[in-house]
Each structure stands twice: as C-alpha cells, then as structure tokens.
C-alpha positions, -999 to 999 in steps of 0.1 A, spaced: 541 247 590 538 254 627 552 289 621 524 298 597 492 310 614 470 303 585 482 272 565 468 266 530 468 228 536 471 205 566 504 191 555 509 172 588 477 151 581 481 147 544 508 129 527 511 124 489 492 91 491 465 105 513 459 134 489 455 111 459 432 88 479 410 116 492 404 129 456 404 97 436 388 71 458 353 87 458 353 84 420 367 49 418 349 33 447 314 49 441 320 69 473 296 97 464 267 75 476 231 85 482 237 123 488 252 126 453 223 107 437 197 127 454 214 160 444 216 148 408 179 138 408 170 173 422 187 190 392 169 169 366 136 189 366 156 221 361 175 205 332 142 195 316 129 230 322 159 244 304 154 221 274 117 228 274 123 266 274 148 263 245 124 240 226 95 265 231 115 295 217 125 274 187 89 265 179 70 295 191 94 324 190 109 351 212 74 366 218 72 342 247 94 365 267 84 400 280 102 420 253 82 447 236 88 472 208 109 494 232 126 470 256 138 447 229 164 431 252 154 412 282 163 382 303 182 364 275 208 392 272 210 398 309 215 361 315 242 359 288 262 387 304 258 372 339 269 337 329 299 350 309 309 370 341 307 338 362 329 321 338 355 348 340 368 339 375 379 304 365 404 317 339 415 344 363 423 319 390 441 296 366 461 322 348 466 355 367 471 338 400 495 313 384 515 341 369 516 360 402 526 328 420 496 327 444 499 292 459 463 292 473 450 286 438 461 250 439 431 236 458 404 255 438 417 261 403 404 228 388 367 232 396 371 270 389 382 260 354 353 236 350 330 264 361 344 285 333 336 258 307 300 252 319 292 289 324 306 299 290 287 271 273 255 281 290 261 317 282 265 309 245 229 296 244 213 329 253 222 350 222 209 322 201 177 320 221 172 358 217 176 357 179 144 362 160 153 332 139 175 310 161 175 282 135 198 305 114 224 311 142 250 296 119 248 327 98 270 344 124 300 323 112 317 330 79 311 300 58 311 294 20 277 301 6 261 306 -27 255 343 -23 291 352 -11 276 368 21 297 375 51 286 383 87 280 420 95 311 427 115 296 459 130 269 437 147 274 430 184 260 395 178 291 387 157 314 401 184 297 379 210 299 348 187 336 350 183 343 361 219 324 330 233 338 306 207 375 317 213 370 318 251 353 283 252 380 267 230 408 282 250 393 273 283 387 237 272 423 233 261 436 249 293 414 227 315 421 195 297 459 199 296 459 207 333 441 173 339 468 152 323 489 144 354 458 136 373 444 114 345 476 94 346 472 90 384 436 78 379 449 54 352 475 39 376 450 36 404 422 22 384 409 -12 395 392 -22 363 404 -27 328 378 -3 315 391 24 339 427 19 329 418 20 292 396 52 294 419 71 318 449 59 299 436 72 266 427 105 281 461 109 298 477 109 263 507 88 273 517 109 304 546 91 322 556 116 348 590 121 332 611 152 336 607 159 299 569 157 302 569 180 333 591 206 315 569 207 285 538 208 307 550 237 328 562 257 298 529 252 280 509 261 312 527 293 318 524 303 281 487 296 281 483 315 313 500 345 298 476 344 268 446 339 291 448 372 309 443 395 278 417 370 265 397 373 297 399 411 295 390 411 258 360 388 262 342 408 288 353 441 272 335 430 241 304 423 262 306 458 276 310 472 241 277 456 231 262 484 252 288 512 250 289 511 211 252 522 210 238 557 212 214 551 240 216 573 272 234 556 300 253 532 277 276 556 259 304 554 285 341 545 281 341 530 316 319 501 304 347 477 292 368 478 324 336 480 345 323 448 330 357 430 335 357 438 372 321 429 376 328 396 359 356 389 384 333 400 412 304 376 404 328 348 393 347 347 425 315 348 445 304 316 426 338 300 432 333 306 469 299 289 468 313 259 449 343 256 472 320 255 502 299 228 487 328 207 473 346 210 506 316 197 525 305 171 499 339 154 494 353 160 529 382 181 517 385 203 548 422 196 550 428 208 514 403 237 512 411 256 543 398 289 558 429 305 543 415 299 508 382 316 517 400 344 534 420 351 502 389 349 479 369 371 503 396 398 500 394 397 462 356 401 465 360 430 489 383 448 465 360 442 435 331 455 456 349 488 462 357 491 425 321 484 416 309 511 441 334 535 426 321 526 391 285 533 400 296 567 415 315 575 384 285 567 363 263 591 383 290 618 383 296 616 346 259 619 338 257 650 361 289 666 349 283 660 312 251 680 314 233 658 288 196 659 297 189 623 285 217 609 306 206 628 337 171 616 332 182 580 331 202 583 363 172 599 380 151 570 367 175 546 384 165 560 418 129 570 413 116 550 384 97 517 380 127 496 389 140 517 418 134 490 445 155 466 424 182 492 420 183 498 457 186 460 463 214 460 437 234 486 456 229 468 488 241 434 474 270 447 454 283 476 476 270 474 512 268 437 520 304 429 509 318 455 533 313 430 561 344 412 546 366 438 562 363 417 593 385 385 594 358 366 614 333 371 586 358 361 559 365 328 577 329 320 587 315 299 558 279 306 566 284 344 564 307 340 534 281 318 515 253 343 523 274 373 511 285 354 479 249 345 470 239 382 476 267 393 453 255 370 425 219 382 430 231 418 429 252 412 398 223 396 379 201 426 389 228 449 376 228 431 342 190 432 339 187 468 350 214 480 326 190 468 299 157 478 315 165 512 328 180 525 295 155 509 271 125 518 293 136 555 295 154 564 262 155 596 242 119 595 229 93 601 257 66 584 236 85 552 236 89 549 274 76 515 284 83 490 312 92 453 309 67 427 321 83 394 331 68 362 317 69 327 330 92 319 301 117 345 314 117 328 348 122 294 331 154 306 313 166 322 345 161 293 369 165 263 345 202 269 336 211 270 373 200 234 375 218 225 343 250 241 357 246 220 389 239 189 369 270 193 348 291 198 379 277 167 397 284 146 366 320 160 363 326 153 400 316 117 395 339 111 365 371 132 369 391 147 398 374 179 409 405 191 427 440 191 412 460 162 429 494 171 416 491 208 425 478 200 460 507 175 465 532 202 455 514 226 479 517 201 507 554 197 500 560 234 501 539 239 532 556 210 549 590 225 541 581 260 552 
C-alpha cells in the first residue's frame, strides 16, 4: 500500500476483525448514543409535516398548491423528478461501477443503494399527491374490474407508475441480496438470542460456503448488467413525460439522455453529502478516504460539463430551428419572471462545480459538501423551471401566467427531506450501513498491492 499515493482504505490499521467491529459494534452495542437520538428527534417534525401535507391533499385537494389553469404542474412534479434523480446514483454505483471494476465503490455502495430505495419510494408519492383524485391512484394499475377498463397507456402517469414500481422492486432485491453476507456476520456476532434469530432469519441460511459465494457473485453481476439499462430507461421515461408533449421548450430529443445525466449529477452529489455525514457520524475515516471523494468529485465534474453542454444545445436548437415559440421561451429563461432563479441554476450546475478541477477542492470535505449542496439546489431549480418556464409562456399569449408558491408547496418540498433523513437514521441503527464483506475484500487487495 505504501506505493499508492491515494489509498482507498487504511489497510495497515484495519484488519478483517477491525472492519467488522467498526461497522457492526455501533449497532449491537447501542454505540450511536445521544447524537443519533438528537438527530432522529430533529427529523420527526419534518416527518409529521410530510404526513400532514399528504393528509391535507387527500382531504382538501390539489388546490392547496399554487397550480392554476395554465401552470397545471408545480412542486409535486418537480419534486418527483428530483427525487427520482437522486435515487439514480445508488443503482449506478452498485451496477455500472461493479461492471467496470471500480474498487472505490466498496465503501459507499451500501448506503448509496439505500438512498435509491428511500428516494424512489418518496418520489412515488408525488404523482399520487398531484392527482386530482389521489384516492383512485390504483386505477393506474391493470386489475380485473367490472367495466373491463385498462389504463390509458399513452398517459405519462402510467409510464411513471410502471417505471417507479419496476425500479423500486429491482432496487430492493439488489440491496437485500447484497446484505446477505453482512447479515450472516451480524447473526454470528449477535449477543442476544433475539438478535441471532432476527439476523439469522434475514440471512436466509448464508453459511459463507464456496457454493454460496459463487451463486452470490453470479447473481450480483447479472443483476448489475440488468440495472444499467433499467436506470437509463427509468429516467428516460421521466424525460419523455415532457418531450412527448407539444409545448415549446419540451419537444426535444435531447431530453431522455439529458435527464439521465442530470439524475447521475444530483444523485452523486447526494451520495457525497451522505458519505461525509456517515464518515463523521460512525468514525469511518479509515474506510471512506479522500480517494473516494476525489473519485466522486470527478464524476460530478464530468456531469457538470455535460449539463452545461446540454443547456447550450437547448439554446442553439431553439435559435437554429427558427420556431418563434421556442425562441420566445428561451428568451423568457433569461428575461422573464423566473430569470433570477435561472441564473442561480446556471451558477449551481455549471459554474460552481468547475472548482472541482483542483485536487485540493476535491479532497476538502467542506468545499465538497458546499458544492454538492449547491448542485442539488441547482438540479431542483432545473426541475421546477422546466415546468414553470414552459407552462407560464406557452403558445397562447392570453394564457401566460406565473406560478405563485403556497405554504403547502413548501411543506411538500421540505418535509420529505426530513423523512429521508429519518429513514436513513433508522436504517443505520438496524443494519450495516457500509458493506463489511466488500470492504474486507478491498482491504485485502490494498494490503497486497
């Protein structure tokens, strides 16, 4: 390891037993303590805010939000696209980086996969919230009914329903099977009978045999190969929600790949924030090293360049196409009611990440956390402005209206962030948040290098 200037793990300090103890002991010895309890209590008001907002829309209706007869989409759809994008990076880290044999994924893939599950589940709430009659959301699924009716397959809502459902089921399977070796470790280290029974049942009889490992690795690689096209298809479908319409600014073939890259961009930024918090909260500095942040920062820098190119392509296409409505919408981006927000979007997504060209910035956690938060703010602004700019400035001049944000909109924006944090804190208290068996393998490889 001494010949490597930027090790992925401190293999000299961490043996196999030390790795297992560092990850498992806080769970089995109540090692989270007061800081974890305080953090959990801080998230509870936001969880209640989320439940209250959902209850309000079920009882009162979507009129609580700022939508009007022209801007019929608002925070719910923007939040849906944003949360789906955040969930994208977990599957990318677990699948694409596994297929390309990127060893730095070992320390971060477990909580990135959990991020995918929670983000996709939260995202699935927003299309239902946005429905005029959310109590009838089950109509989106084909089920036997007395009138022999089937869902309208040309509706974007149906596309979203199946995209989220397939993505959520796949991610849950991928995440749980990856846990099996660690659940067996937790079973063997458990100090109580209840712990041995619960973790033993979840481990599904894992005995660490060669046959088990061969089946596990074959399954994992196969699922990873299936995950890459699934990730691309899910966010392409989200992009087609917009591109399949006739509205100016949305009729663009670049939308599906543009949404996929944007999802990777915001997702990796969220992984960076989570990695910094988990590294500090669980004292995992020897497992999540500056080399991990350096690698993720390079991915974000690449995605930022692609996003800037996509914005420029959008502007050029509108100018070159010569369509008056498209040119008017692009002009509205820079001079309209939401122009300050669009300027902030460009700063967060295109300018701020350029600081990642410098290695010192990529390895400074304070700078990296600030840039990652700016990226997520910028990506949310992009989602909401895609909706607002086009719907506020469509074909008919008489229908030009602006969106006026309500307190309910702010509730469904801020509340789910607390719900996301709450779910992560609960998960960290019950299951290994970092993959023990993959970090042990990484320590072996780093020690032998």
